[in-house]
C-alpha positions as CSV (number, residue, x, y, z in Angstrom):
1,M,125.2,91.5,105.1
2,D,128.2,93.8,104.4
3,G,127.6,97.4,103.5
4,N,124.8,99.8,104.0
5,V,121.1,98.9,104.0
6,L,118.3,101.4,103.1
7,A,114.9,100.5,104.3
8,L,111.8,102.3,103.0
9,A,108.9,102.1,105.4
10,G,105.6,103.4,106.6
11,G,102.8,102.1,108.8
12,V,102.7,99.2,111.3
13,G,103.8,96.5,108.9
14,G,106.8,98.5,107.8
15,A,107.7,99.3,111.4
16,K,107.7,95.5,112.2
17,L,110.4,94.7,109.7
18,V,112.3,97.8,110.5
19,L,112.6,96.6,114.1
20,G,113.9,93.2,112.9
21,L,116.5,95.0,110.7
22,A,117.5,97.2,113.7
23,R,117.9,94.1,115.9
24,T,120.1,92.5,113.2
25,L,122.4,95.2,111.8
26,P,124.9,97.6,113.4
27,P,123.2,101.0,113.7
28,D,125.6,102.7,111.4
29,Q,124.7,100.2,108.6
30,L,121.0,101.0,108.5
31,T,119.1,104.0,107.3
32,I,115.3,104.0,107.7
33,V,113.4,106.4,105.3
34,V,109.8,106.9,106.3
35,N,106.8,108.2,104.5
36,T,105.6,111.7,105.4
37,G,102.8,112.0,102.9
38,D,100.2,111.6,105.6
39,D,101.6,114.3,107.9
40,E,98.9,116.6,109.1
41,C,98.2,119.5,111.4
42,F,96.0,118.7,114.3
43,H,95.2,121.3,117.0
44,G,98.0,123.5,115.6
45,L,100.6,120.7,115.9
46,H,102.6,119.0,113.2
47,V,101.8,115.3,113.4
48,S,103.9,112.7,111.5
49,P,102.0,109.4,112.0
50,D,104.4,107.1,110.1
51,L,107.5,108.6,111.5
52,D,106.1,108.3,115.0
53,T,105.0,104.7,114.5
54,V,108.5,103.7,113.5
55,M,110.1,105.8,116.2
56,Y,108.0,104.4,119.0
57,T,108.5,100.9,117.7
58,L,112.3,101.3,117.6
59,A,112.2,102.9,121.1
60,G,110.2,100.0,122.5
61,L,107.4,102.3,123.4
62,S,104.7,101.4,121.0
63,N,101.3,100.0,121.9
64,P,101.6,96.2,121.3
65,E,97.8,95.9,120.7
66,T,97.5,98.5,118.0
67,G,101.1,98.7,116.7
68,W,100.8,102.5,116.7
69,G,100.6,105.0,119.5
70,L,102.2,104.6,122.9
71,A,101.8,101.8,125.4
72,Q,99.8,102.8,128.6
73,E,98.6,105.9,126.9
74,T,95.9,108.2,128.4
75,F,93.6,110.6,126.6
76,H,92.7,113.3,129.1
77,A,93.7,116.2,126.7
78,L,91.5,114.8,123.9
79,E,88.6,114.6,126.3
80,M,89.1,118.2,127.2
81,L,89.4,119.2,123.6
82,R,86.1,117.4,123.0
83,R,84.5,119.6,125.7
84,Y,85.8,122.6,123.8
85,R,84.0,121.3,120.7
86,A,87.2,120.6,118.8
87,E,87.3,117.9,116.2
88,T,88.7,114.8,117.9
89,W,88.3,112.1,115.3
90,F,92.1,111.7,115.1
91,S,93.1,110.1,118.4
92,L,96.1,111.8,120.0
93,G,97.1,110.5,123.4
94,D,98.6,112.6,126.2
95,M,102.2,111.3,125.8
96,D,101.8,111.3,122.0
97,L,100.9,115.0,122.2
98,A,104.2,115.7,123.9
99,T,106.0,114.4,120.7
100,H,103.9,116.7,118.5
101,I,104.3,119.7,120.8
102,R,108.1,119.3,120.8
103,R,108.2,118.6,117.0
104,T,106.2,121.7,116.2
105,Q,108.3,123.9,118.6
106,L,111.5,122.8,116.9
107,L,110.1,123.3,113.4
108,R,109.0,126.8,114.3
109,E,112.5,127.5,115.5
110,G,113.6,126.9,111.9
111,R,114.9,123.4,112.1
112,S,114.2,121.0,109.2
113,L,112.0,117.9,109.7
114,S,115.2,115.8,109.3
115,E,116.9,117.7,112.2
116,V,113.8,117.5,114.4
117,T,113.4,113.8,113.7
118,A,117.0,113.1,114.6
119,E,116.6,115.1,117.8
120,L,113.4,113.2,118.9
121,A,114.9,109.8,118.0
122,S,118.1,110.6,119.9
123,C,116.1,111.5,123.0
124,L,114.3,108.2,122.9
125,G,117.6,106.3,122.6
126,I,117.4,105.3,118.9
127,A,120.8,104.8,117.4
128,E,119.7,104.0,113.8
129,Q,119.3,106.8,111.3
130,L,115.6,107.4,111.2
131,V,114.8,110.1,108.5
132,P,111.8,111.5,106.7
133,M,111.6,111.0,103.0
134,T,111.8,114.7,102.4
135,D,112.0,118.0,104.3
136,Q,109.4,119.6,102.0
137,P,105.7,119.2,102.5
138,V,104.1,116.3,100.5
139,R,100.5,115.4,101.0
140,T,98.8,112.2,99.9
141,V,95.3,113.0,98.6
142,L,92.8,110.4,97.5
143,E,90.1,111.3,95.0
144,T,87.1,109.4,96.1
145,D,83.3,109.3,95.6
146,A,83.1,111.4,98.8
147,G,85.4,114.1,97.3
148,D,89.1,114.7,97.6
149,L,90.4,113.5,101.0
150,P,93.8,113.9,102.6
151,M,95.1,110.5,103.7
152,Q,94.2,110.8,107.4
153,Q,90.7,111.9,106.7
154,Y,90.2,109.0,104.3
155,F,91.8,106.4,106.6
156,V,90.7,107.6,110.1
157,K,87.7,109.9,109.8
158,H,86.0,108.0,107.0
159,G,87.3,104.6,108.0
160,S,88.7,103.9,104.4
161,Q,85.1,103.5,103.3
162,P,84.9,105.9,100.3
163,Q,85.7,104.4,96.9
164,V,89.1,105.5,95.6
165,R,89.3,106.8,92.0
166,S,92.9,108.1,92.0
167,I,95.7,109.1,94.3
168,R,98.0,112.1,94.0
169,Y,101.0,113.3,96.0
170,E,100.7,117.0,96.3
171,G,104.0,118.8,96.4
172,A,106.0,115.7,95.5
173,E,107.0,117.3,92.2
174,H,108.9,120.1,94.0
175,A,110.3,117.9,96.8
176,L,113.9,116.7,97.2
177,P,115.0,113.5,99.1
178,S,116.0,114.5,102.6
179,P,119.8,114.8,103.0
180,S,120.2,111.5,104.7
181,F,118.0,109.8,102.2
182,A,120.1,111.2,99.3
183,R,123.3,110.0,101.0
184,A,121.8,106.6,101.6
185,L,120.7,106.3,97.9
186,N,124.3,106.9,96.8
187,R,126.0,104.5,99.2
188,A,123.5,101.7,99.8
189,S,124.4,98.1,98.9
190,M,120.8,96.9,99.6
191,V,117.3,98.4,99.6
192,V,114.4,96.9,101.5
193,F,110.9,97.7,100.5
194,C,109.1,97.0,103.8
195,P,105.7,95.4,103.8
196,S,103.9,98.7,103.7
197,N,100.9,100.0,101.6
198,P,102.4,100.5,98.1
199,F,100.1,103.5,97.5
200,L,99.8,105.2,100.8
201,S,103.1,104.4,102.5
202,L,105.7,103.8,99.8
203,G,104.0,105.6,96.9
204,P,104.8,109.0,98.3
205,I,108.5,108.1,98.7
206,L,108.7,106.9,95.1
207,A,107.0,110.0,93.8
208,I,109.9,112.2,94.8
209,P,111.7,113.2,91.6
210,G,114.8,111.1,91.0
211,V,114.2,108.5,93.6
212,R,113.1,105.7,91.3
213,E,116.1,106.3,89.0
214,S,118.4,106.3,92.0
215,L,116.9,103.1,93.3
216,A,117.3,101.3,90.0
217,A,121.0,101.8,90.2
218,V,121.3,100.2,93.7
219,P,122.0,96.5,93.8
220,N,120.1,93.9,95.8
221,K,116.6,95.4,96.1
222,V,114.1,93.3,98.0
223,A,110.4,93.9,98.6
224,V,108.2,92.1,101.1
225,S,104.5,91.8,100.2
226,P,101.9,93.4,102.5
227,I,99.2,91.4,100.7
228,I,98.7,87.8,101.6
229,G,96.1,85.6,100.1
230,G,94.4,88.5,98.5
231,A,94.0,90.5,101.7
232,A,96.1,93.1,103.6
233,L,97.2,92.1,107.0
234,R,96.4,95.6,108.1
235,G,94.8,98.6,106.4
236,P,93.0,99.2,103.1
237,A,95.8,98.2,100.6
238,A,93.8,95.4,99.0
239,K,90.7,97.6,98.7
240,I,92.5,100.5,97.2
241,M,94.3,98.2,94.7
242,A,91.1,96.7,93.5
243,E,89.4,100.1,93.2
244,L,92.4,101.5,91.1
245,G,92.2,98.5,88.8
246,Y,95.1,96.4,90.0
247,P,94.9,92.8,91.2
248,A,94.5,92.7,95.0
249,S,97.4,90.3,95.3
250,C,101.1,90.1,95.9
251,A,101.5,90.3,92.2
252,G,99.6,93.5,92.1
253,V,102.0,94.9,94.7
254,A,105.0,93.7,92.7
255,R,103.8,95.7,89.7
256,Q,104.3,98.9,91.7
257,Y,108.0,98.1,92.0
258,Q,108.7,96.9,88.5
259,G,112.1,98.1,87.3
260,I,113.3,99.0,90.8
261,C,113.1,95.6,92.6
262,D,115.2,92.4,92.2
263,Y,113.6,90.0,94.7
264,F,110.0,89.8,95.8
265,L,109.0,87.9,99.0
266,L,105.6,86.3,99.1
267,E,103.8,83.9,101.5
268,P,103.6,80.2,100.7
269,R,99.8,80.4,100.1
270,D,100.6,82.8,97.2
271,E,103.2,80.6,95.6
272,G,100.9,80.2,92.5
273,L,101.5,83.8,91.7
274,A,105.3,83.4,91.5
275,P,105.4,83.1,87.6
276,E,103.4,86.4,87.3
277,I,106.0,88.1,89.5
278,E,108.8,86.6,87.5
279,E,107.4,88.0,84.3
280,L,107.8,91.5,85.9
281,G,111.5,91.0,86.0
282,M,111.8,90.0,89.7
283,T,112.9,86.8,91.4
284,P,110.0,85.6,93.5
285,L,110.9,84.0,96.8
286,V,108.4,82.1,98.9
287,A,109.0,82.6,102.6
288,P,107.1,83.0,105.9
289,I,106.6,86.7,106.0
290,I,104.0,87.1,108.7
291,M,105.5,88.8,111.7
292,Q,103.7,88.1,114.9
293,S,106.5,88.1,117.4
294,D,109.9,89.9,117.7
295,D,111.5,86.6,116.8
296,D,109.5,86.5,113.6
297,K,110.7,90.1,112.8
298,I,114.3,89.2,113.4
299,A,114.1,85.9,111.4
300,L,112.6,87.7,108.4
301,A,115.2,90.4,108.6
302,N,118.0,87.8,108.7
303,Y,116.5,86.1,105.6
304,V,116.2,89.4,103.7
305,L,119.8,90.4,104.5
306,S,121.1,87.0,103.4
307,L,119.7,87.2,99.9
308,P,122.8,88.8,98.2
309,E,124.9,85.9,99.5
310,L,122.2,83.3,98.4
311,A,121.8,84.7,94.9
């Protein structure tokens, strides 16, 4: 693949393909834009869960059992906070807290989230451009039968149990793409929609004004389905899709990218939905997209990057 690749990601599934892309491309040819719609303040600290998941994955520090958090993590600070009667439903490990302490310190010094992310990534030895979708605050809020819930409260505190009626991205209407995101949109020769939740991970990115229009002008846009056989490999994507009235299928995911995607990758077991995806104006491609090992991640990345030459 010649040229610059823009990857849009969030969550564990997105981080897996990002790792494959990073192992395949020269660092200066890859820009990774990550969702910040689920950023929250915990214990006075700015926490960016999706950015951290991707950052720890690229740095080789992530917990291999969960896909998020750090390997060999301890939770002594959380135990002490619990003794102080603080709310501790959001699990923050001791090493993880160091990330949030440093991020919050740098933000309070007046640096942008983009600048802070670049600083943290550099300290962890990450050569690729890892950037937030925006430097302005955007918050994903789910309207549910239990009331309006910010994303982390819905997902972690309530275990994704409440029924979702609608989703809004507060602040998105006033947000701008981060500077590196804007540059990548202008020079990209390929866009990869990683296998992330289309509403909670990629939805906030696409809600920023002008992003969809800019993506439509980029050639070679490829999406990888996070839904296989009617179920999400991780997280509540299928549940949310059904509750919002969309088919809980790869075709339902493809609908979210109509007009801004050229190729859509689906698992062999979903091959029967290929005609439905084709009707949306995309070329459906059947491929093994489950990533259980690093070799799987690299193989899928190589396949995705080869698509412009195969077309």
